[in-house]
Structures are given as C-alpha cells and as structure tokens.
MDAnalysis code that builds the backbone (N, CA, C; Angstrom):
import MDAnalysis as mda
import numpy as np

u = mda.Universe.empty(678, n_residues=226, atom_resindex=np.repeat(np.arange(226), 3), trajectory=True)
u.add_TopologyAttr("name", ["N", "CA", "C"] * 226)
u.add_TopologyAttr("resid", np.arange(1, 227))
u.add_TopologyAttr("resname", ["MET", "THR", "SER", "LYS", "LEU", "TYR", "SER", "PHE", "TRP", "ARG", "SER", "SER", "ALA", "ALA", "PHE", "ARG", "VAL", "ARG", "ILE", "ALA", "LEU", "ASN", "LEU", "LYS", "ALA", "MET", "ASP", "TYR", "GLU", "ILE", "ILE", "PRO", "VAL", "HIS", "LEU", "GLY", "LYS", "ASN", "GLY", "GLY", "ASP", "GLN", "LEU", "GLY", "GLU", "GLU", "TYR", "GLY", "LYS", "LYS", "ASN", "PRO", "ASN", "HIS", "LEU", "VAL", "PRO", "LEU", "LEU", "GLU", "ASP", "GLY", "GLU", "LYS", "SER", "ILE", "HIS", "GLN", "SER", "LEU", "ALA", "ILE", "ILE", "GLU", "TYR", "LEU", "GLU", "GLU", "ILE", "GLN", "SER", "GLU", "PRO", "PRO", "LEU", "LEU", "PRO", "THR", "ILE", "ALA", "ILE", "ASP", "ARG", "ALA", "TRP", "VAL", "ARG", "SER", "VAL", "ALA", "MET", "ASP", "ILE", "ALA", "SER", "ASP", "ILE", "HIS", "PRO", "ILE", "ASN", "ASN", "LEU", "ARG", "VAL", "LEU", "ARG", "TYR", "LEU", "ILE", "LYS", "LYS", "LEU", "GLY", "ILE", "SER", "SER", "GLU", "ALA", "LYS", "ASP", "GLU", "TRP", "TYR", "GLY", "HIS", "TRP", "ILE", "LYS", "VAL", "GLY", "LEU", "GLU", "SER", "LEU", "GLU", "LYS", "GLN", "LEU", "SER", "ILE", "ASP", "SER", "ARG", "VAL", "GLY", "LYS", "PHE", "ALA", "TYR", "GLY", "ASP", "GLN", "PRO", "GLY", "LEU", "ILE", "ASP", "VAL", "CYS", "LEU", "VAL", "PRO", "GLN", "LEU", "PHE", "ASN", "ALA", "LEU", "SER", "ALA", "LYS", "VAL", "ASP", "VAL", "LYS", "PRO", "TYR", "PRO", "THR", "LEU", "MET", "ARG", "ILE", "PHE", "HIS", "GLU", "CYS", "ILE", "THR", "LEU", "PRO", "ALA", "PHE", "ILE", "ASP", "ALA", "SER", "TRP", "GLU", "LYS", "GLN", "LEU", "ASP", "ALA", "GLU", "GLY", "LEU", "ASN", "PRO", "ALA", "VAL", "PRO", "PRO", "GLN", "LYS"])
u.atoms.positions = np.array([
    [-19.066, -16.542, 5.146],
    [-19.469, -15.639, 4.760],
    [-17.957, -14.594, 4.158],
    [-18.091, -14.652, 2.754],
    [-17.013, -13.517, 2.193],
    [-17.320, -12.339, 2.582],
    [-15.583, -12.032, 3.102],
    [-15.734, -10.665, 3.152],
    [-15.767, -9.369, 2.114],
    [-16.347, -8.130, 2.693],
    [-16.336, -7.060, 1.379],
    [-15.161, -6.269, 1.376],
    [-14.409, -6.196, 0.317],
    [-13.087, -4.942, 0.608],
    [-13.499, -3.501, -0.678],
    [-13.805, -2.354, 0.300],
    [-13.969, -1.794, -0.467],
    [-12.869, -0.805, -1.355],
    [-12.574, -1.114, -2.462],
    [-11.315, -0.807, -2.649],
    [-10.861, -0.029, -4.249],
    [-10.208, 0.919, -4.659],
    [-9.997, 1.612, -5.732],
    [-8.486, 1.032, -6.104],
    [-8.508, 0.560, -7.460],
    [-7.488, 0.148, -7.798],
    [-5.940, 0.456, -7.735],
    [-5.962, 1.692, -7.622],
    [-4.166, 2.705, -7.818],
    [-4.408, 2.842, -6.111],
    [-5.249, 2.358, -5.230],
    [-4.976, 2.945, -3.800],
    [-4.101, 2.340, -3.329],
    [-3.202, 2.822, -2.562],
    [-1.941, 1.948, -2.136],
    [-2.730, 1.285, -1.054],
    [-3.248, 1.955, -0.260],
    [-3.454, 1.477, 1.093],
    [-4.319, 0.573, 0.662],
    [-5.480, 0.337, -0.193],
    [-6.052, -0.642, -0.482],
    [-5.002, -1.687, -1.180],
    [-4.440, -1.469, -1.586],
    [-3.504, -2.511, -2.392],
    [-2.868, -3.294, -1.224],
    [-2.360, -2.364, -0.045],
    [-2.041, -3.653, 0.699],
    [-2.919, -4.486, 1.251],
    [-4.541, -4.101, 1.635],
    [-4.928, -5.193, 2.154],
    [-5.349, -6.105, 1.011],
    [-5.330, -6.160, 0.175],
    [-5.602, -7.120, -1.028],
    [-4.227, -8.054, -1.371],
    [-2.858, -7.835, -1.077],
    [-1.943, -8.402, -0.870],
    [-1.677, -9.519, 0.309],
    [-2.178, -8.518, 1.647],
    [-2.539, -9.131, 2.771],
    [-3.491, -10.140, 2.557],
    [-4.684, -9.911, 2.271],
    [-5.875, -11.092, 2.084],
    [-5.321, -11.961, 1.185],
    [-4.561, -11.880, 0.185],
    [-4.031, -13.441, -1.048],
    [-2.897, -13.748, -0.015],
    [-2.226, -13.332, 1.173],
    [-1.108, -14.305, 0.932],
    [-1.707, -15.142, 2.090],
    [-2.963, -14.420, 2.544],
    [-3.249, -15.581, 3.874],
    [-4.582, -16.630, 3.077],
    [-4.466, -16.054, 1.850],
    [-5.853, -17.395, 1.037],
    [-6.973, -16.956, 1.349],
    [-7.494, -15.472, 2.011],
    [-8.663, -15.700, 2.264],
    [-9.707, -14.994, 1.531],
    [-10.718, -15.450, 1.403],
    [-11.596, -15.564, 0.297],
    [-12.549, -13.796, 0.447],
    [-12.451, -13.065, -0.834],
    [-13.272, -11.386, -0.423],
    [-13.467, -11.191, -1.620],
    [-14.443, -9.951, -1.593],
    [-15.149, -9.663, -2.646],
    [-14.644, -8.197, -2.676],
    [-14.391, -7.919, -4.162],
    [-13.852, -6.363, -4.287],
    [-15.546, -5.331, -4.495],
    [-15.714, -4.719, -3.875],
    [-16.405, -3.346, -4.297],
    [-15.720, -2.027, -4.398],
    [-15.873, -1.940, -5.834],
    [-14.904, -0.822, -6.614],
    [-15.545, 0.445, -5.472],
    [-14.844, 1.633, -5.137],
    [-15.097, 2.957, -5.088],
    [-14.142, 3.564, -5.868],
    [-14.606, 4.361, -6.997],
    [-13.729, 5.167, -7.724],
    [-13.803, 6.295, -7.268],
    [-12.178, 6.860, -7.040],
    [-11.584, 8.189, -6.281],
    [-11.612, 9.620, -7.012],
    [-12.278, 8.881, -8.561],
    [-11.935, 10.413, -9.120],
    [-13.370, 10.822, -9.789],
    [-14.104, 9.733, -9.979],
    [-15.400, 10.240, -10.737],
    [-16.716, 10.622, -10.124],
    [-17.381, 11.282, -11.055],
    [-18.723, 11.835, -10.401],
    [-18.105, 12.731, -8.442],
    [-16.394, 13.229, -8.706],
    [-16.003, 14.118, -8.011],
    [-15.552, 13.348, -6.538],
    [-15.687, 11.641, -7.232],
    [-15.416, 10.671, -6.007],
    [-16.078, 9.757, -5.477],
    [-16.562, 8.887, -5.665],
    [-17.685, 8.072, -4.487],
    [-17.680, 8.189, -3.838],
    [-16.214, 8.144, -3.112],
    [-15.960, 7.759, -1.676],
    [-16.714, 9.042, -0.928],
    [-16.965, 10.031, -1.424],
    [-17.418, 11.538, -0.881],
    [-18.460, 11.396, -0.739],
    [-19.822, 10.332, -1.876],
    [-21.172, 9.944, -1.433],
    [-21.471, 9.998, -0.260],
    [-22.849, 9.791, -0.184],
    [-23.465, 9.812, 1.169],
    [-23.496, 8.397, 1.651],
    [-23.812, 7.281, 0.595],
    [-23.803, 6.270, 0.769],
    [-22.557, 5.696, 1.648],
    [-21.584, 5.785, 0.644],
    [-20.143, 5.704, 1.689],
    [-19.634, 6.264, 2.549],
    [-20.585, 7.447, 2.558],
    [-19.958, 7.806, 3.983],
    [-20.581, 7.311, 5.132],
    [-21.443, 6.850, 5.199],
    [-22.390, 6.216, 6.037],
    [-21.654, 4.844, 6.716],
    [-20.811, 4.491, 5.778],
    [-19.939, 3.370, 6.029],
    [-18.750, 3.406, 6.728],
    [-18.331, 4.479, 6.028],
    [-16.843, 4.942, 6.419],
    [-17.017, 6.585, 6.810],
    [-17.195, 7.041, 7.734],
    [-17.326, 8.500, 7.535],
    [-16.316, 9.446, 7.271],
    [-14.891, 8.610, 7.112],
    [-13.658, 9.272, 6.781],
    [-13.661, 9.307, 5.121],
    [-14.651, 8.861, 4.534],
    [-14.517, 8.821, 3.064],
    [-13.269, 8.365, 2.874],
    [-12.644, 7.702, 3.090],
    [-11.414, 6.938, 2.614],
    [-11.799, 5.173, 1.946],
    [-10.747, 4.900, 1.441],
    [-11.000, 3.373, 1.439],
    [-9.532, 2.977, 1.573],
    [-9.083, 1.613, 2.262],
    [-9.905, 0.940, 1.964],
    [-11.173, 0.661, 3.552],
    [-11.975, -0.225, 3.128],
    [-13.258, -0.448, 4.223],
    [-13.405, -2.099, 4.172],
    [-12.930, -2.995, 5.044],
    [-13.556, -4.149, 4.868],
    [-14.893, -4.467, 6.043],
    [-15.683, -5.217, 4.855],
    [-16.953, -5.559, 6.018],
    [-16.549, -7.229, 6.011],
    [-16.526, -7.121, 7.571],
    [-16.621, -8.619, 7.770],
    [-18.041, -8.952, 8.236],
    [-18.926, -9.672, 7.716],
    [-20.250, -9.616, 8.265],
    [-20.912, -8.668, 8.625],
    [-21.405, -8.332, 9.569],
    [-22.032, -6.845, 10.248],
    [-21.138, -6.005, 10.633],
    [-19.900, -6.208, 10.838],
    [-19.117, -5.449, 11.344],
    [-17.706, -4.900, 10.416],
    [-17.522, -3.771, 10.520],
    [-16.316, -2.875, 9.323],
    [-15.184, -2.530, 10.279],
    [-14.288, -2.430, 9.588],
    [-12.968, -1.953, 9.885],
    [-12.282, -1.264, 8.839],
    [-11.790, 0.095, 8.573],
    [-11.112, 0.817, 8.311],
    [-9.720, 1.251, 8.712],
    [-8.716, 1.605, 7.677],
    [-7.698, 2.056, 8.046],
    [-6.833, 0.273, 7.274],
    [-5.806, 0.671, 6.330],
    [-5.130, -0.768, 6.053],
    [-4.444, -1.150, 7.369],
    [-3.658, -0.574, 8.140],
    [-2.966, -1.416, 9.130],
    [-3.884, -2.220, 10.080],
    [-4.759, -1.461, 10.376],
    [-5.544, -1.722, 11.072],
    [-6.283, -3.314, 10.615],
    [-6.652, -3.260, 9.623],
    [-7.181, -4.485, 8.916],
    [-6.433, -5.614, 8.399],
    [-5.410, -5.072, 8.358],
    [-3.958, -6.111, 8.452],
    [-3.853, -6.765, 9.972],
    [-3.521, -6.214, 10.756],
    [-3.675, -6.579, 12.158],
    [-4.831, -7.231, 12.337],
    [-6.042, -7.230, 11.767],
    [-7.345, -7.912, 12.646],
    [-7.118, -9.096, 11.800],
    [-6.509, -9.357, 10.071],
    [-6.439, -10.337, 9.121],
    [-5.598, -11.290, 10.154],
    [-4.481, -10.734, 10.926],
    [-3.229, -11.880, 11.242],
    [-3.924, -12.206, 12.455],
    [-4.721, -11.327, 13.302],
    [-5.295, -11.929, 14.549],
    [-6.600, -13.361, 14.184],
    [-7.379, -13.333, 13.296],
    [-8.260, -14.359, 12.942],
    [-7.545, -15.457, 12.224],
    [-6.586, -14.759, 11.556],
    [-5.926, -16.015, 10.646],
    [-4.560, -15.740, 10.826],
    [-3.684, -16.515, 11.732],
    [-2.595, -16.518, 11.841],
    [-1.252, -16.977, 10.774],
    [-1.854, -17.978, 9.604],
    [-1.057, -18.389, 8.916],
    [-1.402, -18.017, 7.653],
    [-0.445, -18.067, 6.734],
    [0.877, -17.321, 7.015],
    [1.229, -16.177, 8.011],
    [2.260, -16.231, 8.850],
    [2.403, -14.931, 9.690],
    [2.737, -13.734, 8.625],
    [2.355, -12.460, 9.419],
    [2.912, -11.180, 8.572],
    [3.766, -10.526, 9.390],
    [3.941, -10.699, 10.876],
    [4.148, -10.387, 12.217],
    [5.375, -11.372, 12.187],
    [6.714, -11.241, 12.779],
    [7.324, -11.817, 13.639],
    [6.944, -12.588, 14.902],
    [7.671, -13.340, 15.596],
    [7.384, -14.189, 16.863],
    [7.991, -13.445, 17.933],
    [9.184, -12.823, 17.574],
    [10.247, -12.005, 18.458],
    [9.335, -10.685, 18.592],
    [9.090, -10.252, 20.072],
    [8.614, -8.871, 20.477],
    [9.436, -7.936, 19.889],
    [10.583, -7.821, 20.019],
    [11.301, -6.369, 19.265],
    [11.581, -6.630, 17.717],
    [11.044, -7.954, 17.230],
    [11.488, -7.824, 15.938],
    [10.054, -7.438, 15.085],
    [8.755, -7.835, 16.432],
    [7.281, -7.351, 15.491],
    [7.401, -5.755, 15.901],
    [7.976, -4.949, 16.420],
    [8.190, -3.731, 16.930],
    [8.489, -3.067, 15.387],
    [9.866, -3.572, 15.357],
    [10.756, -2.930, 14.155],
    [10.227, -2.791, 12.900],
    [9.213, -4.419, 12.684],
    [8.598, -4.674, 11.434],
    [7.487, -3.572, 11.770],
    [6.542, -3.008, 12.509],
    [5.498, -2.409, 12.811],
    [6.208, -0.922, 12.599],
    [7.084, -0.737, 12.799],
    [7.460, 0.903, 12.784],
    [8.116, 1.058, 11.472],
    [9.064, -0.228, 10.681],
    [9.223, 0.421, 9.097],
    [8.088, 0.331, 8.188],
    [6.919, -0.389, 8.378],
    [5.483, -0.102, 8.076],
    [5.303, 1.306, 7.839],
    [4.985, 1.550, 9.160],
    [4.795, 3.085, 9.710],
    [5.116, 4.168, 8.741],
    [6.413, 3.970, 8.919],
    [7.304, 5.060, 8.158],
    [6.434, 5.098, 6.466],
    [6.273, 3.718, 5.949],
    [5.507, 3.771, 4.825],
    [4.316, 4.379, 4.948],
    [3.885, 3.964, 5.571],
    [1.979, 3.899, 5.735],
    [1.676, 5.523, 6.508],
    [2.330, 6.102, 7.579],
    [2.240, 7.192, 7.871],
    [2.919, 8.001, 7.792],
    [4.087, 7.992, 7.003],
    [4.991, 9.118, 6.725],
    [5.505, 9.464, 5.429],
    [5.297, 8.679, 4.513],
    [5.405, 8.283, 2.951],
    [3.940, 8.696, 2.323],
    [2.837, 7.635, 2.243],
    [2.129, 7.742, 1.677],
    [1.026, 8.533, 2.073],
    [0.643, 9.107, 3.384],
    [-0.170, 10.281, 3.728],
    [-0.393, 11.721, 2.706],
    [0.935, 11.865, 2.811],
    [1.437, 13.636, 2.336],
    [1.425, 13.421, 0.757],
    [1.569, 12.545, 0.238],
    [1.400, 12.407, -1.298],
    [0.247, 11.533, -1.485],
    [-0.986, 11.546, -0.654],
    [-2.006, 11.079, -1.092],
    [-3.070, 11.657, -1.824],
    [-3.758, 11.010, -2.854],
    [-4.687, 11.699, -3.773],
    [-5.407, 12.976, -3.238],
    [-5.960, 13.024, -1.828],
    [-6.621, 14.507, -1.502],
    [-5.848, 15.524, -1.144],
    [-4.343, 14.976, -0.759],
    [-3.570, 16.102, -0.534],
    [-3.219, 16.876, -1.660],
    [-2.539, 16.044, -2.637],
    [-2.441, 16.509, -4.023],
    [-3.439, 17.312, -4.672],
    [-4.703, 16.975, -4.381],
    [-5.923, 17.434, -5.251],
    [-5.753, 19.003, -4.137],
    [-5.586, 18.637, -3.124],
    [-5.901, 20.060, -2.289],
    [-4.560, 21.342, -2.923],
    [-3.629, 20.787, -2.943],
    [-2.830, 21.481, -3.293],
    [-2.959, 22.431, -4.631],
    [-3.554, 21.612, -5.510],
    [-3.502, 22.407, -6.946],
    [-5.180, 23.150, -6.528],
    [-6.302, 22.318, -6.236],
    [-7.323, 22.914, -6.511],
    [-7.361, 24.076, -5.269],
    [-6.819, 23.998, -4.079],
    [-7.382, 25.657, -3.176],
    [-6.050, 25.932, -2.859],
    [-5.017, 25.801, -3.084],
    [-3.973, 26.557, -2.918],
    [-3.210, 27.086, -4.041],
    [-3.760, 26.673, -5.710],
    [-3.434, 26.745, -6.214],
    [-2.160, 26.479, -7.021],
    [-1.396, 25.340, -6.745],
    [-0.196, 25.488, -7.002],
    [-0.333, 25.111, -8.288],
    [1.146, 24.732, -8.765],
    [0.894, 24.536, -10.675],
    [0.934, 23.151, -10.607],
    [0.808, 22.347, -11.613],
    [1.316, 21.153, -11.791],
    [2.405, 20.362, -11.460],
    [3.597, 21.488, -11.915],
    [4.721, 21.114, -11.552],
    [5.580, 21.145, -10.349],
    [4.755, 22.283, -9.650],
    [4.929, 22.281, -8.347],
    [4.475, 20.834, -7.543],
    [3.263, 20.724, -7.864],
    [2.493, 19.652, -7.175],
    [3.547, 18.574, -7.376],
    [3.878, 18.046, -8.475],
    [4.996, 16.714, -8.987],
    [6.084, 16.812, -8.310],
    [6.786, 18.236, -8.157],
    [8.124, 18.410, -7.476],
    [8.060, 17.661, -5.604],
    [6.948, 18.626, -5.089],
    [6.145, 18.103, -3.874],
    [6.203, 16.510, -3.603],
    [5.525, 16.244, -4.872],
    [5.478, 14.161, -4.803],
    [6.924, 13.814, -4.453],
    [7.290, 14.223, -5.762],
    [8.989, 13.697, -5.648],
    [9.981, 13.519, -4.636],
    [10.036, 14.970, -3.732],
    [10.717, 15.291, -2.952],
    [10.388, 14.298, -1.654],
    [8.786, 13.752, -1.183],
    [8.863, 13.123, -0.055],
    [9.077, 12.039, -0.450],
    [8.528, 10.930, -1.475],
    [8.882, 10.261, -2.330],
    [10.317, 9.865, -1.456],
    [11.429, 10.730, -2.469],
    [12.693, 10.495, -2.156],
    [13.093, 10.227, -0.848],
    [12.576, 11.378, -0.032],
    [13.121, 11.760, 1.551],
    [12.669, 10.352, 2.417],
    [11.557, 9.379, 1.913],
    [10.885, 8.760, 2.580],
    [11.793, 6.913, 2.082],
    [12.142, 6.930, 0.589],
    [13.018, 6.052, 0.102],
    [14.111, 5.893, 0.746],
    [14.906, 7.005, 0.708],
    [15.829, 7.111, 1.273],
    [16.347, 6.406, 2.398],
    [15.416, 7.104, 3.442],
    [15.038, 6.525, 5.083],
    [15.334, 4.798, 4.725],
    [14.132, 4.844, 4.051],
    [13.829, 3.137, 3.927],
    [14.917, 2.020, 3.770],
    [15.897, 2.836, 2.316],
    [16.853, 1.780, 2.074],
    [18.216, 1.907, 3.213],
    [18.182, 3.123, 3.648],
    [19.127, 3.229, 4.781],
    [19.213, 2.079, 5.884],
    [18.042, 1.789, 6.117],
    [17.129, 0.973, 7.595],
    [17.739, -0.651, 6.933],
    [17.159, -0.845, 5.651],
    [16.903, -2.073, 5.069],
    [18.273, -2.542, 4.481],
    [19.271, -1.771, 3.827],
    [20.493, -2.237, 3.812],
    [21.492, -2.537, 4.401],
    [21.354, -2.180, 5.820],
    [22.298, -2.527, 6.843],
    [21.809, -3.792, 8.226],
    [20.224, -3.903, 8.103],
    [19.294, -4.625, 9.153],
    [19.772, -6.237, 8.995],
    [20.480, -6.750, 9.572],
    [20.873, -8.072, 9.790],
    [19.222, -9.211, 9.389],
    [18.233, -8.448, 9.778],
    [16.955, -9.318, 10.007],
    [16.480, -9.098, 8.553],
    [16.829, -8.735, 7.704],
    [16.348, -8.975, 6.301],
    [17.172, -9.786, 5.423],
    [15.965, -10.458, 4.735],
    [16.399, -11.700, 4.146],
    [15.730, -11.248, 2.871],
    [15.437, -12.463, 1.649],
    [14.737, -12.247, 0.898],
    [13.429, -11.353, 0.592],
    [13.238, -10.793, 1.589],
    [12.055, -9.985, 2.315],
    [12.909, -9.257, 3.147],
    [11.426, -8.836, 3.570],
    [12.276, -7.102, 4.318],
    [12.495, -7.762, 5.673],
    [11.708, -9.060, 5.819],
    [12.097, -9.771, 7.201],
    [12.305, -11.319, 6.912],
    [13.899, -11.632, 6.947],
    [13.789, -12.877, 6.714],
    [13.182, -13.608, 5.397],
    [12.983, -14.693, 5.062],
    [12.585, -15.287, 3.832],
    [11.405, -15.433, 3.356],
    [10.180, -14.718, 4.102],
    [8.650, -15.073, 3.991],
    [8.099, -13.333, 3.627],
    [7.396, -13.459, 2.810],
    [6.561, -12.142, 2.828],
    [5.864, -11.652, 4.125],
    [6.041, -10.179, 4.755],
    [5.560, -10.064, 5.755],
    [4.670, -8.311, 5.658],
    [4.736, -7.701, 6.641],
    [4.014, -6.545, 6.755],
    [4.799, -5.876, 6.011],
    [5.858, -5.494, 6.248],
    [6.900, -4.611, 5.308],
    [6.470, -4.923, 3.962],
    [6.495, -5.856, 3.447],
    [6.795, -5.966, 2.101],
    [5.091, -5.442, 1.414],
    [4.156, -5.734, 2.657],
    [2.934, -5.409, 2.014],
    [2.872, -4.432, 2.049],
    [3.197, -3.489, 2.278],
    [3.764, -1.593, 2.597],
    [4.150, -0.976, 1.697],
    [5.587, -1.564, 1.449],
    [6.372, -1.541, 0.512],
    [6.113, -1.229, -1.287],
    [5.678, -2.295, -1.608],
    [5.165, -2.764, -2.617],
    [4.542, -1.681, -3.458],
    [3.439, -1.408, -2.974],
    [2.585, -0.254, -3.165],
    [3.015, 0.667, -3.130],
    [4.042, 1.356, -2.405],
    [4.819, 2.276, -2.672],
    [5.359, 2.772, -3.345],
    [6.417, 1.581, -4.147],
    [7.100, 1.649, -4.706],
    [6.570, 1.680, -6.364],
    [5.237, 0.866, -6.393],
    [4.358, 1.075, -7.190],
    [4.312, 2.719, -7.727],
    [4.029, 3.114, -7.323],
    [3.467, 4.911, -6.975],
    [5.028, 5.485, -7.512],
    [6.094, 5.238, -6.879],
    [7.645, 5.556, -7.122],
    [7.610, 5.530, -9.013],
    [7.423, 3.980, -9.337],
    [7.568, 3.747, -10.784],
    [6.821, 4.371, -11.910],
    [5.810, 4.410, -11.046],
    [4.707, 5.152, -11.852],
    [4.922, 6.883, -12.000],
    [5.417, 7.253, -11.242],
    [5.928, 8.945, -11.002],
    [7.331, 9.267, -11.589],
    [7.614, 8.058, -12.042],
    [8.727, 8.120, -12.854],
    [10.011, 8.469, -12.181],
    [10.052, 7.819, -10.640],
    [10.944, 8.343, -9.679],
    [12.166, 7.474, -10.223],
    [13.146, 7.975, -10.321],
    [14.830, 6.996, -10.112],
    [14.595, 6.035, -9.132],
    [14.658, 4.899, -9.312],
    [15.067, 4.100, -8.085],
    [16.437, 3.473, -8.097],
    [17.384, 3.585, -8.694],
    [18.808, 3.271, -9.004],
    [19.110, 3.547, -7.595],
    [18.677, 4.415, -6.778],
    [19.670, 4.852, -5.539],
    [19.296, 3.871, -4.291],
    [18.145, 2.631, -4.575],
    [17.323, 1.705, -3.643],
    [17.270, 0.527, -4.011],
    [18.793, 0.212, -4.340],
    [19.148, -1.236, -4.633],
    [18.610, -2.372, -3.850],
    [18.375, -1.829, -2.187],
    [17.663, -3.021, -1.252],
    [16.302, -3.310, -1.755],
    [16.085, -1.889, -1.796],
    [14.140, -2.316, -1.853],
    [13.662, -2.430, -3.276],
    [14.563, -2.498, -4.606],
    [14.390, -2.713, -5.620],
    [14.171, -4.252, -5.432],
    [15.461, -4.926, -4.939],
    [15.368, -6.183, -4.714],
    [14.530, -7.127, -4.342],
    [13.887, -6.298, -3.149],
    [12.974, -6.840, -2.038],
    [11.600, -6.683, -3.159],
    [11.356, -5.773, -3.871],
    [10.491, -5.502, -4.944],
    [10.307, -6.770, -5.705],
    [11.425, -6.862, -6.645],
    [11.508, -7.628, -7.373],
    [10.703, -8.815, -7.018],
    [11.485, -9.362, -5.617],
    [11.056, -11.000, -4.971],
    [9.858, -10.879, -5.049],
    [8.785, -9.706, -4.532],
    [7.455, -9.791, -4.157],
    [6.785, -10.148, -5.378],
    [7.236, -9.180, -6.433],
    [6.387, -9.348, -7.776],
    [6.048, -10.901, -8.569],
    [7.250, -11.446, -7.908],
    [7.138, -13.233, -8.739],
    [6.287, -13.578, -7.735],
    [5.577, -13.128, -6.968],
    [4.416, -14.251, -6.097],
    [3.076, -13.758, -6.548],
    [2.220, -14.906, -6.715],
    [1.006, -14.644, -7.140],
    [-0.257, -13.705, -6.019],
    [0.406, -13.755, -5.087],
    [-0.441, -12.769, -4.090],
    [-0.248, -11.437, -4.270],
    [0.863, -11.006, -4.235],
    [1.330, -9.568, -5.303],
    [0.967, -9.343, -6.208],
    [0.920, -10.304, -7.353],
    [0.452, -9.959, -8.865],
    [-0.809, -9.944, -8.746],
    [-1.344, -10.418, -8.022],
    [-3.203, -10.618, -8.184],
    [-3.731, -9.336, -7.863],
    [-2.912, -9.039, -6.680],
    [-3.515, -7.692, -5.708],
    [-3.028, -6.257, -6.793],
    [-2.238, -6.424, -7.798],
    [-1.489, -5.284, -8.459],
    [-2.488, -4.290, -9.254],
    [-2.275, -3.209, -9.763],
    [-3.014, -2.316, -10.340],
    [-3.581, -2.932, -11.501],
    [-3.622, -3.721, -12.550],
    [-3.853, -4.230, -13.411],
    [-4.711, -5.044, -13.494],
    [-4.474, -6.142, -12.194],
    [-5.583, -7.114, -11.826],
    [-6.453, -6.734, -11.686],
    [-7.219, -5.633, -11.221],
    [-8.327, -5.317, -10.608],
    [-9.276, -4.718, -11.403],
    [-10.826, -5.665, -11.190],
    [-11.881, -5.159, -12.189],
    [-12.005, -4.028, -12.678],
    [-11.724, -2.971, -11.684],
    [-11.947, -1.444, -11.914],
    [-10.617, -0.968, -12.502],
    [-9.516, -1.471, -12.466],
    [-8.116, -1.202, -13.216],
    [-8.697, -0.296, -15.015],
    [-7.821, 0.848, -14.599],
    [-8.084, 1.755, -15.931],
    [-6.445, 1.739, -16.678],
    [-5.970, 1.273, -16.001],
    [-4.540, 1.195, -16.635],
    [-3.602, 0.160, -16.514],
    [-2.205, 0.350, -16.723],
    [-1.531, -0.731, -16.703],
    [-0.838, -0.649, -15.695],
    [-0.169, -1.443, -15.420],
    [1.397, -1.536, -14.292],
    [2.425, -0.878, -14.989],
    [2.825, -0.147, -13.856],
    [4.214, 1.060, -14.036],
    [4.996, 0.271, -14.483],
    [5.795, 0.437, -15.533],
    [6.895, -0.408, -16.035],
    [8.085, -0.441, -14.919],
    [8.040, -1.833, -14.970],
    [8.960, -2.327, -13.821],
    [10.605, -2.696, -14.833],
    [11.451, -2.104, -14.196],
    [12.799, -1.821, -14.474],
    [13.443, -3.424, -14.354],
    [13.870, -3.834, -14.832],
    [14.560, -5.480, -14.763],
    [15.477, -5.226, -13.507],
    [15.403, -6.395, -12.952],
    [16.478, -6.500, -11.680],
    [17.790, -6.758, -12.167],
    [18.800, -5.992, -11.720],
    [19.928, -6.343, -11.857],
    [21.130, -7.014, -10.947],
])
C-alpha cells in the first residue's frame, strides 16, 4: 500500500520527509495541505482530526499515521534500512541526530510560518522587524552548523561521510529558506559545499519546492559553487 504524505511545497519539515522517502526509493502519494489559503487548510476540522497539532507533515501508512518529521524519518529508517540515513556506530548516530536536531529543533521552529504570523498579527511588529528576527536566528543557527561541520573529521562529501544522510536531509531545506530570504551564505562555505553536493541528486531535486504538485513559485536562486 502506498503511503500518503500530507505536505506543503514550502514546508521545511515536509521537505525533509520527501527527501528521505526519495533516498529510500519508497512509493508515496503527496496530499497537499495549503498553509495559507482559506486561513490555512491545516487549521481545518478535517485535517485536525488527522493531526491535532495542525502541522505538516503527516505520514499515513495504512491505518496508522505519524507526525513530526524526524519521527517519520526514523520510522522510515526502521522499516527500510537501505540506504541508511544514520551511521552504524552509536556515538556517530548520536552526533548525527544532535546536528539534525540543531536544525529541526533550534533553527526551524522559531522561524516557522505560524511564529512569523504571530509576530505580525498578534504582537504587531513590522514586516521589517519580522525579517530582522528571521535573519538573526537563521544566521545564529548557520554559524553554529558551519563551525561544527568545518572541523569534524566525520564530514566527507556530505555531512557524514560520502553518502547523504539525516543531517543533509535537514540541512538542505533550511538552506533553501536562507537563500529565499536572501541571507548572505558566503560565511558558510562548508554548508554550501554540502548543499551543492546534495542538489545534484535526484532524491533532493525531486523533493525540492518547484517539483511539487502544489508549487506556487520557483527554486530560490542557488549561487554557483566556488
């Protein structure tokens, strides 16, 4: 039975899961959930019955469903181990998870759409102040990632070794966001080298924004690799 992935084309969390599903060559059907139209489809009663958190992604596998992108990816890793997204060495698995969580738990949530909307609609901050908020936390997060990945011997062509894995799955969507927001990425050469390596692969290309059936825009301008 083909799994169903409730997704929004620009959702970083859904983007992660699309990449993981593609890397593992697993069949899935995209069910678009528009986060903007009609006040947000995710906030409707019908979707709320599926996911009371009113967020994407949500993966339906048969009669069961899973929310939270990293939980979904760990589930995919357990039901189909090849190709692996996590190392076989325990300490390295912990390191990979920690860096992935730096992105998924520390950078992404405070720049998420519902947070930005709250800043403007409820707290009344200006669009300029919202952009400053966004840029500040993106830069703080990317600086930390660059420091970690630029010195760690486990980094290869990709964030861990020479095959894409969990860190890359989380990193690429976050860099899409940074590029779209016109964040200066020159201070992050290690991150951008890994990014360029990833976006040559069909699994990442096919998961990207403009490839989605609900896409409304284009891939952010990707600077050439130097």
